[in-house]
VMD Tcl script that builds the backbone (N, CA, C; Angstrom):
set m [mol new atoms 330]
animate dup $m
set s [atomselect $m all]
$s set {name element resname resid chain x y z} {
  {N N UNK 1 A 84.080 71.654 95.883}
  {CA C UNK 1 A 84.954 72.692 95.435}
  {C C UNK 1 A 85.355 73.637 96.737}
  {N N UNK 2 A 86.491 74.227 96.613}
  {CA C UNK 2 A 87.078 74.962 97.755}
  {C C UNK 2 A 87.512 76.063 97.061}
  {N N UNK 3 A 87.275 77.468 97.560}
  {CA C UNK 3 A 87.893 78.595 97.197}
  {C C UNK 3 A 88.642 79.140 98.349}
  {N N UNK 4 A 89.867 79.588 98.051}
  {CA C UNK 4 A 90.773 80.340 99.177}
  {C C UNK 4 A 90.791 81.613 98.664}
  {N N UNK 5 A 90.500 82.593 99.634}
  {CA C UNK 5 A 90.803 83.988 99.143}
  {C C UNK 5 A 91.570 84.661 100.272}
  {N N UNK 6 A 92.374 85.717 99.994}
  {CA C UNK 6 A 93.305 86.382 100.951}
  {C C UNK 6 A 93.599 87.857 100.635}
  {N N UNK 7 A 94.080 88.313 101.719}
  {CA C UNK 7 A 94.383 89.723 101.688}
  {C C UNK 7 A 95.678 89.849 102.182}
  {N N UNK 8 A 96.767 90.305 101.436}
  {CA C UNK 8 A 98.260 90.617 101.935}
  {C C UNK 8 A 98.562 92.013 102.111}
  {N N UNK 9 A 99.019 92.686 103.189}
  {CA C UNK 9 A 99.434 93.837 103.431}
  {C C UNK 9 A 100.856 93.966 103.289}
  {N N UNK 10 A 101.375 94.921 102.390}
  {CA C UNK 10 A 102.755 94.953 102.129}
  {C C UNK 10 A 103.381 96.191 102.376}
  {N N UNK 11 A 104.308 96.353 102.849}
  {CA C UNK 11 A 105.203 97.574 103.048}
  {C C UNK 11 A 106.418 97.696 102.296}
  {N N UNK 12 A 106.432 98.811 101.485}
  {CA C UNK 12 A 107.895 98.833 100.535}
  {C C UNK 12 A 108.630 99.988 100.895}
  {N N UNK 13 A 109.636 99.595 101.630}
  {CA C UNK 13 A 110.563 100.727 102.305}
  {C C UNK 13 A 111.408 101.468 101.367}
  {N N UNK 14 A 111.568 100.740 100.193}
  {CA C UNK 14 A 112.490 101.365 99.227}
  {C C UNK 14 A 111.622 102.339 98.166}
  {N N UNK 15 A 110.468 102.368 98.266}
  {CA C UNK 15 A 109.485 103.158 97.486}
  {C C UNK 15 A 109.460 104.515 97.873}
  {N N UNK 16 A 109.688 105.590 97.024}
  {CA C UNK 16 A 109.615 106.901 97.353}
  {C C UNK 16 A 108.689 107.807 96.631}
  {N N UNK 17 A 107.962 106.968 95.756}
  {CA C UNK 17 A 106.746 107.485 94.997}
  {C C UNK 17 A 105.690 106.555 94.579}
  {N N UNK 18 A 104.640 107.031 93.999}
  {CA C UNK 18 A 103.566 105.988 93.491}
  {C C UNK 18 A 104.031 105.435 92.336}
  {N N UNK 19 A 104.915 105.951 91.488}
  {CA C UNK 19 A 105.384 105.387 90.396}
  {C C UNK 19 A 106.299 104.117 90.684}
  {N N UNK 20 A 107.133 104.459 91.714}
  {CA C UNK 20 A 108.130 103.322 92.179}
  {C C UNK 20 A 107.250 102.188 92.791}
  {N N UNK 21 A 106.182 102.582 93.707}
  {CA C UNK 21 A 105.408 101.605 94.200}
  {C C UNK 21 A 104.667 100.793 93.194}
  {N N UNK 22 A 104.156 101.207 92.158}
  {CA C UNK 22 A 103.393 100.467 90.994}
  {C C UNK 22 A 104.471 99.648 90.256}
  {N N UNK 23 A 105.881 100.193 90.128}
  {CA C UNK 23 A 106.755 99.202 89.543}
  {C C UNK 23 A 106.937 97.926 90.392}
  {N N UNK 24 A 107.099 98.118 91.656}
  {CA C UNK 24 A 107.499 97.061 92.635}
  {C C UNK 24 A 106.359 96.281 92.522}
  {N N UNK 25 A 105.162 96.689 92.770}
  {CA C UNK 25 A 103.800 95.922 92.846}
  {C C UNK 25 A 103.686 95.102 91.631}
  {N N UNK 26 A 103.886 95.693 90.532}
  {CA C UNK 26 A 103.599 95.165 89.206}
  {C C UNK 26 A 104.396 93.867 89.153}
  {N N UNK 27 A 105.889 94.115 89.479}
  {CA C UNK 27 A 106.736 92.698 89.530}
  {C C UNK 27 A 106.112 91.711 90.432}
  {N N UNK 28 A 105.720 92.065 91.644}
  {CA C UNK 28 A 105.181 91.040 92.592}
  {C C UNK 28 A 104.047 90.300 92.054}
  {N N UNK 29 A 103.182 91.104 91.416}
  {CA C UNK 29 A 101.806 90.422 90.951}
  {C C UNK 29 A 102.115 89.693 89.819}
  {N N UNK 30 A 102.808 90.072 88.755}
  {CA C UNK 30 A 103.079 89.307 87.513}
  {C C UNK 30 A 103.908 87.993 87.907}
  {N N UNK 31 A 104.792 88.236 88.955}
  {CA C UNK 31 A 105.586 87.043 89.065}
  {C C UNK 31 A 104.718 85.957 89.919}
  {N N UNK 32 A 103.985 86.299 90.760}
  {CA C UNK 32 A 103.069 85.478 91.434}
  {C C UNK 32 A 101.807 84.811 90.768}
  {N N UNK 33 A 101.528 85.578 89.944}
  {CA C UNK 33 A 100.464 85.047 88.852}
  {C C UNK 33 A 101.086 83.993 87.842}
  {N N UNK 34 A 102.249 84.149 87.470}
  {CA C UNK 34 A 102.836 83.160 86.496}
  {C C UNK 34 A 103.390 82.065 87.242}
  {N N UNK 35 A 103.692 82.213 88.634}
  {CA C UNK 35 A 104.217 81.070 89.450}
  {C C UNK 35 A 103.229 80.209 89.674}
  {N N UNK 36 A 102.020 80.780 90.260}
  {CA C UNK 36 A 101.000 79.945 90.718}
  {C C UNK 36 A 99.683 80.002 89.951}
  {N N UNK 37 A 99.466 80.567 88.969}
  {CA C UNK 37 A 98.250 80.771 88.203}
  {C C UNK 37 A 97.144 81.051 88.955}
  {N N UNK 38 A 97.205 82.197 89.808}
  {CA C UNK 38 A 96.332 82.604 90.668}
  {C C UNK 38 A 96.010 83.940 90.247}
  {N N UNK 39 A 94.460 84.405 90.784}
  {CA C UNK 39 A 94.101 85.533 90.516}
  {C C UNK 39 A 94.564 86.575 91.520}
  {N N UNK 40 A 95.092 87.517 91.156}
  {CA C UNK 40 A 95.696 88.407 92.074}
  {C C UNK 40 A 95.754 90.045 91.597}
  {N N UNK 41 A 95.514 90.942 92.579}
  {CA C UNK 41 A 95.436 92.315 92.183}
  {C C UNK 41 A 95.629 93.118 93.338}
  {N N UNK 42 A 95.749 94.418 93.192}
  {CA C UNK 42 A 95.887 95.251 94.285}
  {C C UNK 42 A 94.440 95.842 94.489}
  {N N UNK 43 A 94.145 95.678 95.721}
  {CA C UNK 43 A 92.738 96.009 96.213}
  {C C UNK 43 A 92.614 97.211 97.080}
  {N N UNK 44 A 93.614 97.640 97.596}
  {CA C UNK 44 A 93.478 98.793 98.671}
  {C C UNK 44 A 94.760 99.582 98.774}
  {N N UNK 45 A 94.684 100.747 99.430}
  {CA C UNK 45 A 95.898 101.662 99.703}
  {C C UNK 45 A 96.393 101.978 98.389}
  {N N UNK 46 A 95.535 102.402 97.467}
  {CA C UNK 46 A 96.094 102.769 96.295}
  {C C UNK 46 A 96.974 104.074 96.223}
  {N N UNK 47 A 96.540 104.829 97.010}
  {CA C UNK 47 A 97.321 106.249 97.104}
  {C C UNK 47 A 98.485 106.360 98.125}
  {N N UNK 48 A 98.843 105.307 98.788}
  {CA C UNK 48 A 99.999 105.450 99.745}
  {C C UNK 48 A 101.109 104.693 98.974}
  {N N UNK 49 A 102.244 105.357 98.934}
  {CA C UNK 49 A 103.402 105.127 98.117}
  {C C UNK 49 A 104.274 103.964 98.962}
  {N N UNK 50 A 103.941 103.622 100.159}
  {CA C UNK 50 A 104.776 102.688 100.994}
  {C C UNK 50 A 104.023 101.558 101.274}
  {N N UNK 51 A 102.749 101.648 101.086}
  {CA C UNK 51 A 101.809 100.439 101.639}
  {C C UNK 51 A 100.903 100.073 100.313}
  {N N UNK 52 A 100.731 98.684 100.275}
  {CA C UNK 52 A 99.775 98.143 99.330}
  {C C UNK 52 A 98.978 97.027 99.976}
  {N N UNK 53 A 97.737 96.810 99.712}
  {CA C UNK 53 A 96.971 95.801 99.777}
  {C C UNK 53 A 96.644 95.029 98.637}
  {N N UNK 54 A 96.966 93.734 98.616}
  {CA C UNK 54 A 96.731 92.905 97.520}
  {C C UNK 54 A 95.884 91.677 97.747}
  {N N UNK 55 A 94.987 91.356 96.934}
  {CA C UNK 55 A 93.837 90.314 97.081}
  {C C UNK 55 A 94.128 89.226 96.057}
  {N N UNK 56 A 93.860 87.887 96.533}
  {CA C UNK 56 A 94.109 86.959 95.771}
  {C C UNK 56 A 92.990 85.733 95.842}
  {N N UNK 57 A 92.761 84.957 94.934}
  {CA C UNK 57 A 91.841 83.798 95.114}
  {C C UNK 57 A 92.360 82.543 94.181}
  {N N UNK 58 A 92.188 81.460 95.032}
  {CA C UNK 58 A 92.686 80.119 94.442}
  {C C UNK 58 A 91.455 79.045 94.480}
  {N N UNK 59 A 91.186 78.496 93.429}
  {CA C UNK 59 A 90.123 77.363 93.341}
  {C C UNK 59 A 90.678 76.115 93.366}
  {N N UNK 60 A 90.179 75.175 93.922}
  {CA C UNK 60 A 90.599 73.681 93.735}
  {C C UNK 60 A 89.517 72.742 94.349}
  {N N UNK 61 A 89.714 71.458 94.363}
  {CA C UNK 61 A 88.931 70.344 94.971}
  {C C UNK 61 A 89.314 69.818 96.071}
  {N N UNK 62 A 90.449 70.335 96.628}
  {CA C UNK 62 A 90.953 69.717 98.078}
  {C C UNK 62 A 91.445 71.016 99.003}
  {N N UNK 63 A 90.917 70.997 100.144}
  {CA C UNK 63 A 91.077 72.046 101.043}
  {C C UNK 63 A 92.471 72.089 101.361}
  {N N UNK 64 A 93.286 70.949 101.606}
  {CA C UNK 64 A 94.600 70.934 101.981}
  {C C UNK 64 A 95.480 71.496 100.654}
  {N N UNK 65 A 95.224 71.064 99.641}
  {CA C UNK 65 A 95.863 71.722 98.530}
  {C C UNK 65 A 95.671 73.197 98.353}
  {N N UNK 66 A 94.545 73.811 98.680}
  {CA C UNK 66 A 94.571 75.232 98.688}
  {C C UNK 66 A 95.154 75.781 99.749}
  {N N UNK 67 A 95.128 75.199 100.928}
  {CA C UNK 67 A 95.888 75.578 102.248}
  {C C UNK 67 A 97.309 75.796 101.776}
  {N N UNK 68 A 97.911 74.451 101.309}
  {CA C UNK 68 A 99.278 74.694 100.865}
  {C C UNK 68 A 99.668 75.557 99.713}
  {N N UNK 69 A 98.721 75.846 98.941}
  {CA C UNK 69 A 98.995 76.846 97.769}
  {C C UNK 69 A 99.081 78.202 98.515}
  {N N UNK 70 A 98.149 78.558 99.206}
  {CA C UNK 70 A 98.179 79.770 100.005}
  {C C UNK 70 A 99.481 79.883 100.736}
  {N N UNK 71 A 99.949 79.025 101.593}
  {CA C UNK 71 A 101.238 79.137 101.969}
  {C C UNK 71 A 102.348 79.242 101.112}
  {N N UNK 72 A 102.447 78.741 100.037}
  {CA C UNK 72 A 103.426 78.812 99.053}
  {C C UNK 72 A 103.410 80.315 98.377}
  {N N UNK 73 A 102.148 80.805 98.314}
  {CA C UNK 73 A 101.958 82.331 97.628}
  {C C UNK 73 A 102.644 83.098 98.734}
  {N N UNK 74 A 102.216 83.075 99.988}
  {CA C UNK 74 A 102.957 83.866 101.007}
  {C C UNK 74 A 104.402 83.832 100.933}
  {N N UNK 75 A 104.916 82.553 101.186}
  {CA C UNK 75 A 106.297 82.483 101.306}
  {C C UNK 75 A 107.182 82.944 99.911}
  {N N UNK 76 A 106.465 82.899 98.776}
  {CA C UNK 76 A 106.801 83.222 97.506}
  {C C UNK 76 A 107.295 84.897 97.386}
  {N N UNK 77 A 106.005 85.497 97.837}
  {CA C UNK 77 A 106.167 86.762 97.875}
  {C C UNK 77 A 107.118 87.524 98.859}
  {N N UNK 78 A 107.160 86.938 100.257}
  {CA C UNK 78 A 108.295 87.344 101.084}
  {C C UNK 78 A 109.709 86.959 100.523}
  {N N UNK 79 A 109.766 85.994 99.728}
  {CA C UNK 79 A 110.981 85.578 99.239}
  {C C UNK 79 A 111.606 86.396 98.050}
  {N N UNK 80 A 110.669 87.203 97.393}
  {CA C UNK 80 A 110.954 88.144 96.384}
  {C C UNK 80 A 111.781 89.251 96.924}
  {N N UNK 81 A 111.741 89.458 98.161}
  {CA C UNK 81 A 112.437 90.410 98.828}
  {C C UNK 81 A 112.257 92.103 98.271}
  {N N UNK 82 A 110.966 92.190 97.669}
  {CA C UNK 82 A 110.725 93.403 96.890}
  {C C UNK 82 A 109.859 94.046 98.113}
  {N N UNK 83 A 109.142 93.611 98.953}
  {CA C UNK 83 A 108.300 94.302 99.900}
  {C C UNK 83 A 108.248 93.349 101.169}
  {N N UNK 84 A 107.914 93.962 102.316}
  {CA C UNK 84 A 107.642 93.113 103.568}
  {C C UNK 84 A 106.270 92.940 103.885}
  {N N UNK 85 A 105.940 91.502 103.855}
  {CA C UNK 85 A 104.700 91.274 104.357}
  {C C UNK 85 A 104.304 91.571 105.800}
  {N N UNK 86 A 103.364 92.506 105.940}
  {CA C UNK 86 A 102.949 93.175 107.295}
  {C C UNK 86 A 102.076 92.192 107.945}
  {N N UNK 87 A 101.000 91.993 107.160}
  {CA C UNK 87 A 99.917 91.159 107.659}
  {C C UNK 87 A 99.270 90.461 106.561}
  {N N UNK 88 A 98.637 89.213 106.792}
  {CA C UNK 88 A 98.034 88.719 105.972}
  {C C UNK 88 A 96.753 87.688 106.311}
  {N N UNK 89 A 95.804 87.861 105.946}
  {CA C UNK 89 A 94.505 87.087 106.182}
  {C C UNK 89 A 93.960 86.260 105.123}
  {N N UNK 90 A 93.518 85.018 105.322}
  {CA C UNK 90 A 92.946 84.251 104.482}
  {C C UNK 90 A 91.961 83.475 104.898}
  {N N UNK 91 A 91.071 82.927 104.001}
  {CA C UNK 91 A 89.910 82.031 104.316}
  {C C UNK 91 A 89.807 81.044 103.352}
  {N N UNK 92 A 89.368 79.888 103.559}
  {CA C UNK 92 A 89.108 78.880 102.680}
  {C C UNK 92 A 87.549 78.314 102.839}
  {N N UNK 93 A 86.785 78.482 101.831}
  {CA C UNK 93 A 85.502 78.342 102.006}
  {C C UNK 93 A 85.078 76.996 101.265}
  {N N UNK 94 A 84.182 76.094 101.550}
  {CA C UNK 94 A 83.867 75.017 100.778}
  {C C UNK 94 A 82.473 75.354 100.216}
  {N N UNK 95 A 82.251 75.035 98.990}
  {CA C UNK 95 A 80.941 75.234 98.115}
  {C C UNK 95 A 80.677 73.933 97.558}
  {N N UNK 96 A 79.478 73.466 97.979}
  {CA C UNK 96 A 79.149 72.136 97.639}
  {C C UNK 96 A 77.857 71.858 96.490}
  {N N UNK 97 A 78.239 71.402 95.478}
  {CA C UNK 97 A 77.397 70.849 94.618}
  {C C UNK 97 A 76.195 71.913 93.993}
  {N N UNK 98 A 76.837 72.903 93.719}
  {CA C UNK 98 A 75.976 74.118 93.137}
  {C C UNK 98 A 75.197 73.701 92.169}
  {N N UNK 99 A 76.125 73.023 91.161}
  {CA C UNK 99 A 75.435 72.620 89.821}
  {C C UNK 99 A 75.124 71.024 90.174}
  {N N UNK 100 A 73.827 70.803 89.979}
  {CA C UNK 100 A 73.368 69.373 90.064}
  {C C UNK 100 A 72.724 69.139 88.694}
  {N N UNK 101 A 72.671 67.969 88.323}
  {CA C UNK 101 A 72.249 67.252 87.077}
  {C C UNK 101 A 70.860 67.803 86.523}
  {N N UNK 102 A 70.070 68.207 87.654}
  {CA C UNK 102 A 68.801 68.912 87.261}
  {C C UNK 102 A 68.550 70.193 87.142}
  {N N UNK 103 A 69.594 70.970 87.169}
  {CA C UNK 103 A 69.682 72.375 87.232}
  {C C UNK 103 A 69.465 72.980 85.901}
  {N N UNK 104 A 69.526 72.460 84.707}
  {CA C UNK 104 A 69.576 72.987 83.464}
  {C C UNK 104 A 68.384 72.392 82.640}
  {N N UNK 105 A 67.922 72.931 81.614}
  {CA C UNK 105 A 66.834 72.235 80.849}
  {C C UNK 105 A 67.384 71.469 79.898}
  {N N UNK 106 A 67.037 70.258 79.810}
  {CA C UNK 106 A 67.800 69.271 78.794}
  {C C UNK 106 A 67.387 69.682 77.344}
  {N N UNK 107 A 66.184 70.070 77.191}
  {CA C UNK 107 A 65.796 70.534 75.910}
  {C C UNK 107 A 66.761 71.718 75.295}
  {N N UNK 108 A 66.989 72.612 76.148}
  {CA C UNK 108 A 67.759 73.863 75.718}
  {C C UNK 108 A 69.089 73.460 75.312}
  {N N UNK 109 A 69.783 72.519 75.944}
  {CA C UNK 109 A 71.024 72.291 75.675}
  {C C UNK 109 A 71.331 70.849 74.958}
  {N N UNK 110 A 70.468 70.213 75.116}
  {CA C UNK 110 A 70.762 68.793 74.487}
  {C C UNK 110 A 69.887 68.342 73.417}
}
mol reanalyze $m
mol bondsrecalc $m
mol representation Tube
mol addrep $m
């Protein structure tokens, strides 16, 4: 299993208040979540009305698939033209066989 996580720093030039920022950010988050079925949320810069930090996570069983999906997410957010992507950092981590056949009590579940 592979988990891809990332943080994207956005700059919203058209935002002149926190209310406008929340509206722009809400559209970005909802559209991205609907398009890619990804967990995504604002994770920082909450009180800045021109800047936002959003974090996301993607899970899958193929590292190349996760890498491609992250690239598509970044391109999608840039393509919305609602905010400028200033910086983006991501990492993909492999998690191997956390659950093996002997990790649970058979009497309890079976």
